[in-house]
N, C-alpha and C positions, 0 to 999 in steps of 0.2 A: 166506465164499470172494471171493476177488479179482474183482473185475469185469472185464471184458474189454473191447477196446476199441471204439469204435462212431463212424460216419462223420459228422461235422458235431460230434463234441463230444470235449475232450481229456479227459482221468483227469489231477485237478489234488490236489494233494496238499490234506488237509483245513487244514492252517494255512494257505495259502492262500486256500482255499475262505472258510474263516470270516471272513479281515481282507476280502473283497470284499464278504460280507454285511453286515460291521459299518459298512463306509465307505457303501453302499448305503443302509441303516436310519437312522444319523443326520441324513438329508437328506431322507429318505420316508419317508409314515404306508404307503404299500402295500407289506407286506412277500413279499408271495407271495401263491402261490394253487393250488386243490386241483380234479384230474376225477378223473374213473372211467375205464376203460378202455373201459368197454362203453356209455358216453355219448359218448366220441368216436367209439369206430366208427361209432354209430346214423350222427350226422354223415358220415365217411366214406363209407360205403353208400350215401348217397345224393347223387345227381346224379351219380355216378362221381368223387367228390372223392378228388385226390389228396394233401392235406394240411390240415389248421387251421391257421385265424391267431386268435390271440389277443388281443384289442385291449383296454387298458386307459381305465378311464373314471371318473367320479364322479358320484354318485347321489345324489339329496336324500331325506333320510329324515328330514322333520319338519324343524326347524330347524339339522339334520345335516348336514356332507357327507363322504360315503362313499363307500370304493372300489371299485370295479367294475371286474367281468372279463365282457367277451362274446368268444363265440367264432363263429365262420364257420367253412363247407368253405371249398375252396379248389383251384381245376381245375387242371389242366395249363400251363393259359396262365398260371397265377399271379392268376389274377383270384379276389374274392372270389365266391361264389356268394350271391346277392342278391339278392329278386323283390321290384321298387320296385314298393307297392302306395299307391293314396291314403292322405290319411293319415283318412281316415275308416272304414278295412277294419277291421272284427274279427279278431283274432287267437286260435289259440289250435287245438286236437284235431277241432273241430267244422268248420272253415274250410276247402273243397279249395284255396285258395289261401295259401303259408304265405312270412314274408320267407324264412325260412332263417337267422336271427339268433338265436343263443340267449345267452339270461341266467341259467344253472343254475350255471357255475362259483363254485366260492367262495374269493373271495379271505380275503388277514389282513390286516389285521385285519379280525373278524367271525369267520369260523374259522381260529383259530391253533392250535397246539402250542406252548403259551409255555414248556415245558421242553425245547424242543430246544434241542439246540446253535446252533444260525441263529439262533433268535427273542433278537431284543435291546428290550428294552421302549423305545425310544428312538424320535425322528422330531418332525417341525416342529410337526405338528399340525394342517397345515393341511386335511385330508380327515379328520377324524372320531377314529378309533384311537378307545377305548375306548367313546366315547362311539356306535358303530353298536353295534346288536342283533345277534346271530348271523345269521346267512342259510340260511335253508332246511334247517337241523341236520336236517333229521326227512325230509327229500325221500328218495324211494327211488330209485338210480342205477340205469339199466338194468340188464337179465341178458342172457345169452346169446341167452333166447326173445325179448326183450319191448324194445322202446323204450321212454321213459319220460322225451324229453324236449319232445315236441311243445308241451306244455302250458307251457315256459319260451320260449316265441319272445316278442320282441317288436318295434314297430313298427318302423321304419328312423326315424321321428322322434326316437324316445325315445333308439335309440343313437345318433342323432349329437348329439344334445344332452349324451351323455354323454361320449362318446368325445371331442367338440369342448372339454368342460369341462376333460379334462385333456391335450392336447396345448396346452393353451394354456398353460398352465402348468410343462409337465414336456418335456426332449428324448426318450425312450423315445414311440414309438409303438403297436406292436403286435411278437411272436413270433410267427415260423413252426415249427411242427413237421410234418416229410413223414412222410409215411404209412409210409414202411419205417426210418424212423429210431424211430420209434414201438413199430414190431413190437420190435425189439432193445434199446429201453428200459425196455419191460415186461417183457422176459426177463431180462435183468439185472438188473434191481433185485429180479422176484422180487414183484411185487405186481401187483392192481387199479387202484390209487390213487395219485398222482405228485402232490409238493410240488413248485411248482418258484419258486425264491427268487429274489431279484434279487439281484447284486451289481455294484458298479463296482470295476476292479482299478486298478494301479497309475499307468495313463493317465487315467482316468476315463473308459474305455467300460463300455459298460452289458455284461452277463453274466448270464447264467440258472446257476443250480445245482438240478440235479435230486434228487430224494431220495425213495426210497417212502417210501408210509404203510399202518400194518399198520391192522385191521376197528376197533382204537378210536381210532382218529386220529394217533396216533403216528408221528412220523419215524424213518424203520429205517435205523439208520447202517451199512456195512458197517465192517469190524472183523477183525484179521487175531487168530492163533494167541493172540496176546499181550491182548486187548483192546482196541487201540490200532487206531482210527477210521484206515482207509484213506484210498485216492484214489475221489475223489468228480467224476463229469460235469458239465462246464463247458462251455458252447457254446463252439467254434473259427469259426464263421460269423457272419457280424454282424446285428444285430439293425435292425429298421427304428427307426429316429431320424433327427430333424431334420439330421441331419449324414451320413446313408447310407439309402440308398433302395434297399440289393440286396435286400432281400428286403423290401421294402413294396409293395403294392397302389395305386398313385396314382392311380387310376382307381375308388380305392371309395367310397360316399359315405363311409365311415367314416374317410377319411385324411383331415384337412384340411391346406389348406396354410397357409403363414403370412401 
């Protein structure tokens, strides 16, 4: 079934989408990240969040630097919903005060579909690749009735360290998803899991590509009656980069100036 247009996303021919993904993966190790609908809805339901923002990061895994993805809720003023706790505060489901910074999203490398049309075994090797162990592969995503994200909260200090390590090296800082867009995206892709691939267009601008994921963790590509892959969703609004702050939260502790 053909996809229908969605606000803030263009339907883009697969051939061009493939070029975007390959261009990105030639120079970046972080290829994509996966998240579950119910996990995101748990964040959207807290403190009246109207959007979620994903920050790229780099996390130390022994002697290896590995891609990291951090997600926070966003209020109607485009500000990150983060509770600034003292450095010695405990984090977890037993604590009444929480940061609102979550580290449950699964980045690739760590959690990939290596058989995907959009996966290329390339990259500069700056932040790990195959040396990064699979991350939380057995975790239970949230359900319609229960949120399973509280134990994945991290401290502001850890989040700042991870995001600073990334933003020091790379142009792209964060990706914003509005609640109303996510509702339509899940509906159109027909799945509870979404994998977001990164791309670079003809002008070198960062883009994101949305792909549905089945229960086995494999990407689902829309096909026509002849089995040919059809158009895919690519963002039409700008991402938060060093060159464009349109969708940034510049007052966030996770946004780092040059």
